[in-house]
N, C-alpha and C positions, 0 to 999 in steps of 0.2 A: 505253572506259575506259583501255585501255593502248595506247599507240602501237606498242610492240614486244612480242612474246611472249618474246623473249630479249634480253639486253643487246646493243646494237649494238657490234661490235668493229672493223669495217672500213668503208671508204667504200661498199662493196658493200651493207652493211646499211642505209645511210641514203639512198642514191640514189633508191630507189623512193618515199621519203617526200617528195621534193622536187617531183615532178611526176607526174601520173597517166599511165598507159599505158606503152608501151615507147618510151622516148626515149633510151636509152643502150645501149652495148655496150662490150666490151673487145676490143682487138686481140689480147690474150693472156689467156685466162681462167685460166691457171695463175698469172698475175702481175697481179692486179686492183689496179693502182695508178692514180694520177692520170695518169701519163704514157701509160698504155695505154687511157685512157678515150676512147671515141668517142661523139659526139653524133649520134643518128640523126634526130631531129626538128629540122628547119631553123628552127623557131620558138624553139628553146631555144639558149642559149649555154653553152659549157663552163664550169662553175664553176671558180674558181681553187683551187689546192691548199690555200691558207690557208683559204678559205671552207669547203671540205670538212672540213678538220681541226677548225676551230672548230665546225661543225655537228655533227660526230661527238662532240666533247666535250660540247656542249650536250645532245644527245640521250642520251648516257651519263649525264650529271648528272640529267636528267629521269627516266630509268629508275631510277637509284639512289634518288632522292628518293621514288619511288612504291613502294618495297619494302614499306612498311607496308601499302599497299593489297593487294598480292599475299598478304602474310602473313595479313591479316584475312580475305580471301576464302576462303582454305583452311580457316578455322575457323568462319566464320559458319554459322548454322543453314541447312539446305537449304530449297529452295523448298517441298518437301512439308511440312516442319515449320512453315513460315510459314503455309501454307494451313490446316493443322489448327489453328494458334493463332488464326486468325480466328474460330473457332467455340467455342473453349474458353478461358475467362479464365485458368485456371491455366496452360495451355500458353503463353498470351500473356505472362504474367508471367515464366515460365521463359525464353522466347525473348528477352525484353528483358534479363533478367539475363545470359544467355549472351552476347548481343551487346555489352553494356556491359563484360563481363569481357574479351572479345576486344579491344575498343577500348582498354581500360586496358593490356592486354598489349602491344599494338602501337600506341602513340600516334602521332598525326599530327605530323610534324616541324614545328617553329616556323619 
């Protein structure tokens, strides 16, 4: 559902999303910049600084756009409540009502 659990803020946050496995390192972990990026996997090429900046912005925008999903998830009925509602029509109506209220509170962006 969510690509990131927290908003990506640096290239270090997005590099793992580009390729699986351990494919990069930094020559200086206290200064994790494009200039210090080392590619460990010979089958991969070093992304350009512009590519990484653009990808970071793209993933930040995706994260920000999905805020409504994170807000909804925090207020939706629990799994236990949903299971109980399967067997009780009044609970089912209540669950649907709560879910619709959460959706109205946090609408999906257009």
